[in-house]
C-alpha positions as CSV (number, residue, x, y, z in Angstrom):
1,X,93.9,116.3,205.2
2,X,94.5,118.0,208.5
3,X,97.0,120.9,208.8
4,X,99.5,121.6,211.5
5,X,100.7,125.2,211.6
6,X,104.4,125.6,212.7
7,X,105.6,128.9,214.0
8,X,109.4,129.1,213.7
9,X,112.4,130.8,212.2
10,X,113.0,129.2,208.8
11,X,115.5,129.4,205.9
12,X,116.8,131.5,204.3
13,X,117.1,133.0,207.8
14,X,120.5,131.7,209.1
15,X,120.1,130.3,212.5
16,X,120.1,126.8,214.2
17,X,116.3,126.7,214.7
18,X,115.7,127.6,211.1
19,X,117.8,124.7,209.9
20,X,116.2,122.4,212.5
21,X,112.7,123.3,211.3
22,X,113.6,122.8,207.7
23,X,114.9,119.3,208.5
24,X,111.8,118.5,210.6
25,X,109.5,119.8,207.9
26,X,111.2,117.6,205.3
27,X,111.0,114.3,207.3
28,X,107.4,114.9,208.6
29,X,106.3,115.5,205.0
30,X,108.2,112.4,203.7
31,X,106.9,110.1,206.4
32,X,103.4,111.4,207.1
33,X,102.5,113.5,204.1
34,X,99.3,111.4,203.7
35,X,98.3,112.1,207.3
36,X,98.8,115.8,207.7
37,X,100.2,118.9,206.0
38,X,102.8,121.0,207.8
39,X,102.0,124.7,207.3
40,X,105.1,126.8,208.0
41,X,104.6,130.3,209.2
42,X,108.1,131.9,209.6
43,X,108.7,134.4,212.4
44,X,110.0,137.8,211.2
45,X,110.6,141.3,212.6
46,X,110.0,144.6,211.1
47,X,113.8,145.1,210.7
48,X,114.6,141.6,209.4
49,X,112.7,140.1,206.6
50,X,113.5,137.3,204.1
51,X,112.2,135.9,200.8
52,X,110.7,132.5,201.2
53,X,109.8,129.7,198.8
54,X,106.4,129.6,197.2
55,X,105.2,126.9,199.6
56,X,105.2,129.5,202.5
57,X,101.8,131.1,202.6
58,X,102.6,133.9,205.1
59,X,104.8,135.1,207.9
60,X,104.2,136.4,211.5
61,X,105.8,139.7,212.3
62,X,106.6,139.4,215.9
63,X,106.9,143.2,216.3
64,X,103.2,143.6,215.4
65,X,100.4,142.9,218.0
66,X,98.0,142.9,215.0
67,X,99.9,140.2,213.3
68,X,99.7,138.0,216.4
69,X,95.9,138.5,216.6
70,X,95.3,138.1,212.9
71,X,97.3,134.8,212.8
72,X,95.4,133.5,215.8
73,X,92.1,134.4,214.1
74,X,93.1,132.7,210.9
75,X,94.1,129.5,212.7
76,X,90.9,129.4,214.8
77,X,88.6,130.0,211.8
78,X,90.2,127.4,209.6
79,X,88.5,124.0,210.1
80,X,91.4,122.2,208.4
81,X,93.9,123.3,211.0
82,X,94.0,120.9,214.0
83,X,97.2,121.8,215.8
84,X,99.8,124.5,216.3
85,X,103.5,123.8,216.8
86,X,105.9,126.5,218.1
87,X,109.7,126.2,217.9
88,X,110.5,128.4,220.9
89,X,113.6,130.3,221.8
90,X,113.2,133.3,224.1
91,X,115.3,135.5,221.7
92,X,112.6,135.1,219.0
93,X,110.1,136.9,221.3
94,X,112.4,139.0,223.4
95,X,110.8,142.3,222.5
96,X,107.2,141.1,222.4
97,X,106.6,138.4,225.0
98,X,103.3,139.9,226.0
99,X,101.9,139.6,222.4
100,X,103.1,136.0,222.2
101,X,101.3,135.0,225.5
102,X,98.1,136.8,224.3
103,X,98.4,134.8,221.1
104,X,98.6,131.5,222.9
105,X,95.7,132.4,225.1
106,X,93.5,133.4,222.1
107,X,94.1,130.1,220.3
108,X,91.4,127.5,220.5
109,X,93.5,124.8,218.8
110,X,95.9,122.5,220.8
111,X,99.5,123.8,221.0
112,X,102.7,121.8,221.0
113,X,105.8,123.8,221.9
114,X,109.4,122.9,221.6
115,X,111.8,124.6,224.0
116,X,115.2,124.9,222.4
117,X,116.6,126.5,225.6
118,X,115.8,125.5,229.1
119,X,117.7,127.6,231.7
120,X,118.3,126.2,235.2
121,X,117.7,128.3,238.4
122,X,115.2,130.7,236.8
123,X,114.4,134.1,238.1
124,X,110.8,134.6,239.4
125,X,109.9,136.4,236.1
126,X,111.4,133.6,233.9
127,X,109.6,130.9,235.9
128,X,106.3,132.8,235.6
129,X,106.8,133.2,231.8
130,X,107.5,129.5,231.3
131,X,104.5,128.6,233.5
132,X,102.3,130.9,231.3
133,X,103.5,129.2,228.2
134,X,103.1,125.7,229.7
135,X,99.5,126.4,230.8
136,X,98.5,127.1,227.2
137,X,100.2,124.0,225.7
138,X,98.8,120.5,225.3
139,X,102.3,119.0,225.0
140,X,105.9,120.2,225.5
141,X,109.0,118.9,223.6
142,X,112.6,119.2,224.8
143,X,115.7,117.6,223.4
144,X,117.5,116.3,226.5
145,X,116.5,114.5,229.6
146,X,118.3,117.2,231.6
147,X,116.0,119.8,230.1
148,X,113.0,117.7,231.1
149,X,114.3,117.4,234.7
150,X,114.8,121.2,234.9
151,X,111.3,121.9,233.6
152,X,109.9,119.7,236.2
153,X,112.1,120.5,239.2
154,X,112.8,124.2,238.6
155,X,109.6,125.3,236.8
156,X,107.0,122.9,238.1
157,X,105.9,121.7,234.7
158,X,104.0,118.3,235.0
159,X,106.2,115.4,233.8
160,X,103.4,113.9,231.8
161,X,103.2,117.0,229.7
162,X,106.9,116.7,228.6
163,X,108.3,114.5,225.8
164,X,112.1,114.2,225.2
165,X,112.8,114.0,221.4
166,X,116.6,114.3,220.8
167,X,117.8,116.7,218.1
168,X,117.6,114.9,214.8
169,X,120.6,113.6,213.0
170,X,121.2,112.8,209.3
171,X,121.3,109.3,207.8
172,X,124.1,109.3,205.3
173,X,125.8,106.9,202.9
174,X,129.3,106.7,204.4
175,X,131.9,107.5,201.8
176,X,135.6,106.7,201.7
177,X,137.5,109.1,203.9
178,X,140.6,109.2,201.7
179,X,138.6,110.1,198.6
180,X,136.8,112.9,200.5
181,X,140.1,114.3,201.7
182,X,141.4,114.3,198.2
183,X,138.3,116.1,197.0
184,X,138.8,118.9,199.4
185,X,142.6,119.2,199.0
186,X,143.3,117.6,202.4
187,X,145.4,114.6,201.3
188,X,147.7,113.3,204.0
189,X,146.3,115.6,206.6
190,X,144.9,114.7,210.0
191,X,141.7,116.8,210.2
192,X,140.2,118.4,213.2
193,X,137.1,120.4,212.6
194,X,134.3,122.4,214.1
195,X,131.3,124.1,212.4
196,X,128.4,126.4,213.0
197,X,127.5,130.0,212.9
198,X,130.6,131.7,214.3
199,X,130.6,133.9,217.4
200,X,132.4,134.4,220.7
201,X,130.3,131.7,222.4
202,X,131.9,129.0,220.2
203,X,135.3,129.7,222.0
204,X,137.3,128.7,219.0
205,X,140.3,130.3,220.7
206,X,140.3,127.4,223.1
207,X,141.4,125.1,220.2
208,X,143.8,127.6,218.8
209,X,145.7,127.8,222.1
210,X,145.9,124.0,222.1
211,X,147.2,123.6,218.6
212,X,150.9,124.5,218.8
213,X,151.8,121.5,220.9
214,X,149.5,119.2,218.8
215,X,151.2,120.4,215.6
216,X,154.6,119.9,217.2
217,X,153.8,116.2,217.7
218,X,151.6,115.8,214.6
219,X,152.7,118.2,211.8
220,X,150.1,116.9,209.5
221,X,147.2,118.3,211.6
222,X,144.9,120.9,210.1
223,X,141.9,122.5,211.9
224,X,138.8,123.4,209.8
225,X,136.6,126.2,211.1
226,X,133.4,125.7,209.0
227,X,130.7,128.3,208.8
228,X,129.8,132.0,208.5
229,X,129.7,134.5,211.3
230,X,126.3,134.6,213.0
231,X,124.2,137.3,211.4
232,X,123.4,138.9,214.8
233,X,127.1,139.1,215.6
234,X,127.8,140.7,212.2
235,X,124.9,143.1,212.8
236,X,126.3,144.2,216.2
237,X,130.1,143.9,215.8
238,X,130.9,143.1,212.2
239,X,133.7,140.5,211.8
240,X,135.6,141.5,214.9
241,X,135.5,138.0,216.4
242,X,136.7,136.3,213.1
243,X,139.5,138.9,212.8
244,X,140.6,138.2,216.4
245,X,140.9,134.5,215.5
246,X,142.9,135.3,212.4
247,X,145.3,137.5,214.4
248,X,145.7,134.7,217.0
249,X,146.5,132.2,214.2
250,X,149.2,134.6,212.9
251,X,150.7,135.1,216.4
252,X,150.9,131.3,217.0
253,X,152.3,130.6,213.5
254,X,149.4,128.3,212.6
255,X,148.7,129.6,209.1
256,X,149.3,126.2,207.5
257,X,147.3,124.4,210.2
258,X,144.0,126.3,210.2
259,X,141.6,126.8,207.4
260,X,138.4,129.0,207.5
261,X,135.5,127.8,205.3
262,X,133.7,131.1,205.5
263,X,130.3,130.2,204.0
264,X,126.9,128.7,204.9
265,X,128.0,125.3,203.6
266,X,125.4,123.3,201.7
267,X,124.3,120.2,203.6
268,X,125.8,117.7,201.2
269,X,129.2,119.4,201.4
270,X,128.9,119.8,205.2
271,X,128.3,116.1,205.6
272,X,131.3,115.3,203.5
273,X,133.5,117.7,205.6
274,X,132.4,115.9,208.7
275,X,132.9,112.4,207.2
276,X,136.5,113.3,206.4
277,X,137.1,114.7,209.9
278,X,139.3,112.6,212.2
279,X,138.2,114.4,215.4
280,X,135.4,116.8,215.8
281,X,135.8,119.6,218.4
282,X,133.0,121.3,220.3
283,X,134.3,124.1,222.5
284,X,131.2,126.1,223.5
285,X,131.7,127.9,226.8
286,X,128.0,128.2,227.7
287,X,127.2,125.6,230.4
288,X,123.5,126.2,229.9
289,X,123.5,125.4,226.2
290,X,120.9,122.6,226.3
291,X,121.5,121.2,222.8
292,X,123.6,121.7,219.7
293,X,122.6,120.9,216.2
294,X,126.2,121.0,215.1
295,X,127.0,118.4,217.6
296,X,124.2,116.2,216.3
297,X,125.5,116.5,212.7
298,X,129.0,115.4,213.7
299,X,127.6,112.4,215.6
300,X,125.7,111.3,212.5
301,X,128.8,111.3,210.4
302,X,130.7,109.0,212.8
303,X,133.0,111.7,214.1
304,X,134.9,110.9,217.3
305,X,134.0,113.9,219.5
306,X,135.8,116.0,222.1
307,X,133.4,118.4,223.8
308,X,132.8,120.7,226.6
309,X,130.3,119.3,229.1
310,X,127.1,120.9,227.9
311,X,123.9,118.8,228.8
312,X,123.6,117.5,225.2
313,X,127.2,116.1,225.3
314,X,126.8,114.6,228.8
315,X,123.8,112.6,227.6
316,X,125.0,111.6,224.1
317,X,128.6,110.8,224.9
318,X,127.9,108.6,227.9
319,X,128.0,105.5,225.6
320,X,131.6,106.2,224.7
321,X,131.1,108.3,221.5
322,X,133.6,110.9,222.7
323,X,135.5,112.6,225.4
324,X,134.7,115.6,227.6
325,X,137.0,118.5,228.8
326,X,136.4,121.5,231.0
327,X,135.2,124.8,229.6
328,X,138.0,127.0,228.1
329,X,140.6,124.5,229.3
330,X,143.1,124.4,226.4
331,X,145.6,122.2,228.1
332,X,142.9,119.5,228.7
333,X,141.8,119.7,225.2
334,X,145.3,119.5,223.9
335,X,146.0,116.3,225.8
336,X,142.7,114.8,224.8
337,X,143.4,115.4,221.1
338,X,147.0,114.0,221.3
339,X,145.8,110.9,223.2
340,X,143.0,110.2,220.7
341,X,145.2,110.8,217.7
342,X,147.6,108.2,219.1
343,X,144.8,105.6,219.5
344,X,143.2,104.6,216.2
345,X,141.3,101.8,217.8
346,X,139.7,104.1,220.4
347,X,138.7,106.5,217.6
348,X,137.0,103.6,215.7
349,X,135.1,102.5,218.8
350,X,134.0,106.1,219.4
351,X,132.8,106.4,215.8
352,X,130.8,103.2,216.0
353,X,129.2,104.2,219.3
354,X,128.3,107.5,217.9
355,X,126.7,105.9,214.9
356,X,124.6,103.7,217.1
357,X,123.4,106.8,219.0
358,X,122.8,108.8,215.9
359,X,120.7,106.2,214.1
360,X,118.3,106.1,217.1
361,X,118.0,109.9,216.8
362,X,117.8,110.1,213.0
363,X,115.5,112.7,211.6
364,X,113.2,109.9,210.4
365,X,112.9,108.7,214.0
366,X,112.4,112.3,215.2
367,X,109.5,112.5,212.8
368,X,107.9,109.4,214.3
369,X,108.3,110.8,217.8
370,X,106.8,114.2,216.8
371,X,103.9,112.5,215.1
372,X,103.1,110.5,218.2
373,X,103.1,113.7,220.2
374,X,100.7,115.2,217.7
375,X,98.5,112.1,218.1
376,X,98.5,112.5,221.9
377,X,97.7,116.3,221.7
378,X,94.8,115.5,219.5
379,X,93.5,112.7,221.8
380,X,94.1,110.0,219.2
381,X,91.8,111.6,216.6
382,X,94.5,111.5,213.9
383,X,95.5,108.1,212.5
384,X,99.1,108.1,211.3
385,X,99.7,106.8,207.8
386,X,103.4,106.0,207.1
387,X,104.6,106.9,203.6
388,X,106.4,104.5,201.3
389,X,109.8,105.5,200.0
390,X,110.5,105.3,196.3
391,X,112.1,101.9,195.2
392,X,115.8,102.2,195.5
393,X,118.2,99.5,194.3
394,X,121.4,101.5,195.1
395,X,122.6,99.5,198.1
396,X,121.8,96.1,196.6
397,X,123.7,97.0,193.4
398,X,126.6,98.4,195.6
399,X,126.7,95.0,197.4
400,X,126.9,93.1,194.1
401,X,130.2,92.1,192.4
402,X,130.5,90.4,189.0
403,X,130.1,87.1,191.0
404,X,127.0,87.8,193.0
405,X,125.6,89.7,196.0
406,X,128.0,89.8,199.0
407,X,126.5,88.3,202.2
408,X,127.2,91.0,204.9
409,X,128.1,94.6,205.2
410,X,129.9,96.8,207.8
411,X,127.4,99.6,208.2
412,X,126.7,100.2,204.5
413,X,130.1,99.0,203.1
414,X,130.2,95.5,201.5
415,X,132.2,93.1,203.6
416,X,133.9,90.8,201.0
417,X,135.3,88.7,203.8
418,X,131.8,87.3,204.4
419,X,131.7,85.8,201.0
420,X,128.4,84.9,199.2
421,X,125.4,82.6,199.7
422,X,123.0,80.9,197.4
423,X,120.2,82.1,199.7
424,X,120.9,85.8,199.1
425,X,121.5,85.4,195.4
426,X,118.2,83.5,195.0
427,X,116.3,86.2,196.8
428,X,118.1,88.9,194.8
429,X,117.2,87.2,191.6
430,X,113.5,87.3,192.5
431,X,113.7,91.0,193.6
432,X,115.4,92.1,190.3
433,X,113.1,90.0,188.2
434,X,110.2,91.7,189.9
435,X,111.7,95.1,189.5
436,X,112.3,94.5,185.8
437,X,108.8,93.1,185.4
438,X,107.3,96.3,187.0
439,X,109.6,98.9,185.4
440,X,111.1,97.4,182.3
441,X,114.5,99.0,183.4
442,X,117.1,97.3,181.1
443,X,119.9,98.1,183.6
444,X,118.4,95.3,185.8
445,X,119.3,92.7,183.2
446,X,123.0,92.7,184.1
447,X,122.1,91.9,187.7
448,X,119.6,89.3,186.8
449,X,122.2,87.5,184.8
450,X,124.7,87.7,187.7
451,X,122.3,86.3,190.2
452,X,121.2,83.5,187.9
453,X,124.7,82.5,187.0
454,X,125.6,82.3,190.7
455,X,122.7,79.9,191.3
456,X,123.7,77.9,188.2
457,X,127.3,77.6,189.6
458,X,125.9,76.3,192.9
459,X,124.1,73.5,191.1
460,X,126.0,70.2,191.7
461,X,126.2,66.8,190.0
462,X,123.6,65.3,192.5
463,X,121.2,68.0,191.1
464,X,121.1,69.8,194.5
465,X,122.8,73.1,195.4
466,X,125.6,74.2,197.7
467,X,125.0,77.4,199.7
468,X,128.2,79.0,201.0
469,X,131.0,80.5,198.8
470,X,134.0,82.5,200.1
471,X,135.6,85.6,198.6
472,X,137.9,83.4,196.5
473,X,134.7,81.9,194.9
474,X,135.3,78.5,196.6
475,X,132.7,76.4,198.3
476,X,133.3,76.4,202.1
477,X,133.3,73.6,204.7
478,X,130.1,75.1,206.1
479,X,128.3,73.4,203.3
480,X,129.2,70.0,205.0
481,X,128.0,71.2,208.4
482,X,124.6,72.7,207.7
483,X,121.4,71.1,206.4
484,X,121.0,72.7,202.9
485,X,117.3,71.7,202.2
486,X,116.0,75.2,202.8
487,X,118.7,76.8,200.6
488,X,117.9,74.3,197.8
489,X,114.2,75.1,198.2
490,X,114.9,78.8,197.9
491,X,116.9,78.2,194.7
492,X,114.0,76.4,193.2
493,X,111.6,79.2,194.1
494,X,114.0,81.7,192.4
495,X,114.4,79.6,189.3
496,X,110.6,79.1,189.1
497,X,110.1,82.9,189.3
498,X,112.8,83.5,186.7
499,X,111.1,81.1,184.3
500,X,107.6,82.5,185.0
501,X,108.6,85.8,183.4
502,X,111.1,84.5,180.8
503,X,108.8,85.7,178.0
504,X,109.5,89.3,179.0
505,X,113.3,89.0,178.7
506,X,115.2,89.9,175.5
507,X,116.2,87.2,173.1
508,X,119.7,87.1,174.5
509,X,118.2,85.4,177.6
510,X,117.1,82.3,175.6
511,X,120.1,80.3,176.6
512,X,119.7,81.2,180.3
513,X,116.1,80.1,180.1
514,X,117.1,76.7,178.7
515,X,119.6,76.4,181.5
516,X,117.1,77.4,184.1
517,X,114.5,74.9,182.8
518,X,117.1,72.1,182.8
519,X,118.3,72.9,186.4
520,X,114.7,73.4,187.7
521,X,113.4,70.1,186.4
522,X,116.4,68.0,187.6
523,X,116.6,69.7,191.0
524,X,112.9,69.4,191.6
525,X,113.2,65.6,191.0
526,X,116.3,65.4,193.3
527,X,114.4,67.2,196.1
528,X,111.6,64.7,196.3
529,X,112.9,63.3,199.6
530,X,113.2,66.6,201.4
531,X,111.5,66.7,204.8
532,X,112.1,70.3,206.0
533,X,108.7,72.0,206.1
534,X,110.1,75.3,204.8
535,X,112.1,73.6,202.1
536,X,108.9,71.9,200.9
537,X,107.1,75.3,201.0
538,X,109.8,77.0,198.9
539,X,109.6,74.1,196.5
540,X,105.8,74.5,196.2
541,X,106.3,78.2,195.5
542,X,108.9,77.4,192.8
543,X,106.5,74.9,191.2
544,X,103.7,77.4,191.4
545,X,105.7,80.0,189.4
546,X,107.0,77.4,187.0
547,X,103.5,76.5,186.2
548,X,103.1,79.9,184.6
549,X,106.0,79.1,182.3
550,X,105.0,75.6,181.2
551,X,102.1,73.6,182.7
552,X,103.3,70.1,183.4
553,X,101.3,67.3,185.0
554,X,104.3,65.7,186.5
555,X,105.2,68.9,188.3
556,X,101.6,69.4,189.5
557,X,101.9,65.9,190.9
558,X,105.0,67.1,192.8
559,X,102.9,69.9,194.3
560,X,100.4,67.4,195.6
561,X,103.2,65.2,197.0
562,X,104.8,68.1,199.0
563,X,101.5,69.7,200.0
564,X,100.2,66.3,201.3
565,X,103.3,66.0,203.5
566,X,102.6,69.4,205.0
567,X,98.9,68.3,205.5
568,X,100.2,65.3,207.5
569,X,102.4,67.5,209.6
570,X,99.5,69.9,210.2
571,X,97.2,67.0,211.2
572,X,99.8,65.6,213.6
573,X,100.4,68.9,215.4
574,X,97.2,70.9,215.2
575,X,94.4,70.8,217.8
576,X,91.6,73.1,219.1
577,X,94.1,75.8,220.2
578,X,97.0,75.2,217.9
579,X,96.5,75.4,214.2
580,X,100.1,74.9,212.9
581,X,102.4,72.4,211.1
582,X,105.0,72.1,214.0
583,X,105.0,72.2,217.7
584,X,106.6,75.6,217.7
585,X,106.7,78.9,215.8
586,X,110.2,79.9,214.8
587,X,111.5,81.7,211.7
588,X,110.0,82.0,208.2
589,X,106.6,80.9,209.4
590,X,104.5,82.6,206.7
591,X,105.9,80.6,203.8
592,X,104.0,77.5,205.0
593,X,100.4,78.8,204.8
594,X,101.3,80.7,201.6
595,X,102.6,77.5,200.0
596,X,99.4,75.7,201.0
597,X,97.3,78.3,199.4
598,X,99.4,78.2,196.2
599,X,99.0,74.4,196.2
600,X,95.2,75.0,196.4
601,X,95.4,77.4,193.4
602,X,97.1,74.7,191.4
603,X,95.0,71.7,192.4
604,X,91.8,73.2,193.8
605,X,91.9,70.7,196.6
606,X,89.6,72.2,199.3
607,X,91.6,70.8,202.2
608,X,94.7,72.8,201.1
609,X,92.6,76.0,201.2
610,X,91.1,75.2,204.6
611,X,94.5,74.5,206.2
612,X,96.1,77.5,204.5
613,X,93.6,79.9,205.9
614,X,93.3,78.3,209.4
615,X,97.1,78.2,209.8
616,X,97.7,81.7,208.5
617,X,95.0,83.3,210.6
618,X,96.4,81.5,213.6
619,X,99.9,82.9,212.9
620,X,98.6,86.4,212.3
621,X,96.8,86.3,215.7
622,X,100.2,85.8,217.3
623,X,102.2,88.4,215.5
624,X,99.9,91.3,215.1
625,X,99.7,93.0,218.5
626,X,98.2,96.4,219.4
627,X,98.2,97.5,215.7
628,X,101.8,96.5,215.0
629,X,103.5,93.4,213.6
630,X,105.8,91.7,216.1
631,X,107.3,88.7,214.3
632,X,108.4,85.7,216.3
633,X,111.8,86.7,217.7
634,X,114.9,84.5,217.4
635,X,115.3,85.3,221.1
636,X,111.9,83.8,221.9
637,X,110.6,80.9,219.9
638,X,107.1,80.1,220.8
639,X,106.4,76.5,221.9
640,X,103.0,74.8,221.7
641,X,101.3,74.7,225.1
642,X,103.2,77.7,226.5
643,X,101.4,81.0,227.2
644,X,102.2,83.3,224.3
645,X,104.8,85.9,225.6
646,X,104.1,89.3,224.0
647,X,107.0,91.0,225.8
648,X,109.5,92.3,223.4
649,X,112.9,90.7,223.7
650,X,114.7,91.9,220.5
651,X,115.8,89.7,217.7
652,X,113.2,90.6,215.1
653,X,114.5,90.1,211.5
654,X,113.5,91.8,208.3
655,X,113.2,88.4,206.5
656,X,110.3,87.4,208.7
657,X,108.4,90.6,208.0
658,X,109.1,90.2,204.3
659,X,107.8,86.6,204.2
660,X,104.7,87.8,206.1
661,X,104.1,90.6,203.5
662,X,104.5,88.2,200.6
663,X,102.0,85.8,202.1
664,X,99.5,88.6,202.9
665,X,99.7,89.8,199.3
666,X,98.9,86.3,198.0
667,X,96.1,85.8,200.6
668,X,94.7,89.2,199.6
669,X,94.6,88.0,196.0
670,X,92.6,84.9,196.9
671,X,90.5,86.5,199.6
672,X,90.2,90.2,198.6
673,X,87.7,90.9,201.4
674,X,89.6,89.1,204.1
675,X,91.3,92.2,205.5
676,X,94.8,90.9,204.5
677,X,95.7,94.1,202.6
678,X,95.3,96.2,205.7
679,X,97.6,93.9,207.6
680,X,100.0,94.0,204.7
681,X,100.2,97.8,205.1
682,X,100.7,97.5,208.9
683,X,103.5,94.9,208.3
684,X,105.3,97.2,205.9
685,X,105.2,100.0,208.4
686,X,107.5,97.9,210.6
687,X,110.3,99.0,208.2
688,X,109.2,102.6,208.5
689,X,109.2,102.7,212.3
690,X,105.9,101.2,213.4
691,X,107.6,98.6,215.5
692,X,108.5,97.7,219.1
693,X,111.3,100.4,219.2
694,X,109.5,103.0,217.1
695,X,112.6,103.4,214.9
696,X,113.1,103.0,211.2
697,X,114.7,99.8,209.9
698,X,115.1,101.0,206.3
699,X,117.7,103.6,205.5
700,X,116.4,105.8,202.8
701,X,119.8,107.4,202.2
702,X,121.6,104.2,201.2
703,X,118.6,102.1,200.0
704,X,119.8,99.5,202.5
705,X,117.9,97.9,205.4
706,X,119.3,97.4,208.9
707,X,119.9,93.8,209.9
708,X,117.1,93.8,212.5
709,X,115.8,95.0,215.8
710,X,117.9,94.2,218.9
711,X,116.7,94.7,222.4
712,X,117.3,98.4,222.5
713,X,118.5,99.5,219.1
714,X,118.8,98.5,215.5
715,X,121.7,96.5,214.1
716,X,123.5,99.1,212.0
717,X,124.8,96.7,209.3
718,X,122.9,96.6,206.1
719,X,123.5,93.0,204.8
720,X,122.1,91.4,201.7
721,X,119.3,89.4,203.4
722,X,117.9,92.4,205.1
723,X,118.2,94.7,202.2
724,X,116.6,92.2,199.7
725,X,113.9,91.4,202.3
726,X,113.0,95.1,202.3
727,X,113.0,95.3,198.6
728,X,110.7,92.3,198.2
729,X,108.4,93.9,200.7
730,X,108.4,97.2,199.0
731,X,107.9,95.7,195.5
732,X,104.9,93.7,196.8
733,X,102.8,96.9,196.8
734,X,103.4,97.5,193.1
735,X,100.6,96.4,190.7
736,X,98.8,95.0,193.8
737,X,95.6,94.4,191.9
738,X,97.1,92.4,189.1
């Protein structure tokens, strides 16, 4: 495995770059730990040393010319090290710039540098220093487009050498704000907050001056100042700045409206403080501050933001995630806070806009962007392998009531107003059965019963199923307006799978098994007239799994009946250039060839095998493009005879990726040397960020999956269909050789 050396400040050193590097280290290891190893080399000085974890092999003392030379020699002589990454801030090398430049010159490995500060209108000396650094780097990373423009316009750095990767934000499972306020003794308070290492540059006094009028109108307001004083400030001036703030609070009579949280707050507590915040305030008075990690944290927690116009804020808030006010202008800040507190709807819109922005800049997406920069710096010699997260049922279980799994969510919160569907509960039954089959986790049994009972309750006197159920557990009028053949087919697939593994359930499931057998056999008979290709495919899948439970000639005859209908559709539509069952490619395409191959496995009819392989290979040729899967978009159905349009138009759904992965797994089982497993891995990487937008679709924090790729962003909601689709895809890789 190749190694990437990262020179940076690092915890326990308390500074923004150290925190940034720790987060980046974590996500790069999680996502690409099978591709490369990140080797952290903390930057130290002779007067400031820290004790690091055992994973840190060594440090670089920036006060020592010998340390620079020794580190460069070690890097050059180690054949496993392919790349060097430097997190750069001029303050880290302020006393030893010459040594650092010599170090860069001596290295014979490619260097990627991240500039955390890019100052406009540079002096001749500063411009020359940046030019020197740039000349020794293969790639340069900055965090805002403004910084990229300054590097090009003011420093003459070639644009093709610069990549903008926004400061990472944290994905979180959003908690109830009232509960969090209660936890931190803030019940019935309207919370303003700011956080970060405290120092005069934060200009906290700007907020304090604005507070008296705000408190007069909203007596419930409290302002949280979260964070320790910056170590450099303490070293030079002690707690002078914090004491000045306390004196100001006393003068203004704000003792009951300001609270200091004077500690380096653990990340989980910090994210909770930000989630309970009603408005986040960023009052930095440095117009050249390119980026703020504290700002990024607040954005990821859905905080409406009021900020001074630093470059980071100008870029991030342009989509309506917050408001701007002039540097050190307390009266403007005061009015902005009062106006926003009086407008709950505007705060909600700001929060939602901020969440859209922060998901795109999530640390997981920052990791992908960094890995692509590494690929470029190494001229494509490194092949990225996306890691697979542990299986996580948290969000699915959170979406499940004692009735079934709720259809939609608002972000990650179940939306009971959306009701329930047979479709989702059928898929959920399959997913939980698979999970129980793999893990033997008895806590799954409760959910298996719930999903099965939902399906059973949807079974009607005509031996078919209804699909839509509202929050009052009543069937809705939508059942009369929609063709339910596909939903019925999915139910049969789920029941077949449930029965196929019934021997693994405890004895208490015997009655459920009898019910399932009764419903399956009667509904299979009732569906004999179905004409929907996908419904017929789901039915064949159900019959295939039922065959494991109890081999029945009459049901195998049903397989032939449905498979022959699909054969006729294929013969009618296919030609030399079109190997498909319909005159178009729409949604859920992969279930058709998979069903044909399952029909072959049950009957050994060669024509089924031939059509299955021809149709699936034809489909795969349309959806695997440039090493990625790009499923047929609901914005761009593909018609027979049209030139295939590869241009991305949004509208890609997790369900289509999942169906493709399930089909690939089955084709790999029948054709183990057919290359299908490799495509299966590539398809799964769609969830991990190897897609048209290069963003993750799975949320590892909640265990949920976003509802799809839009034209420019992901749909933030994590509904049942998407989440179960991800789980079915992830579970498909367990026991792959069985």
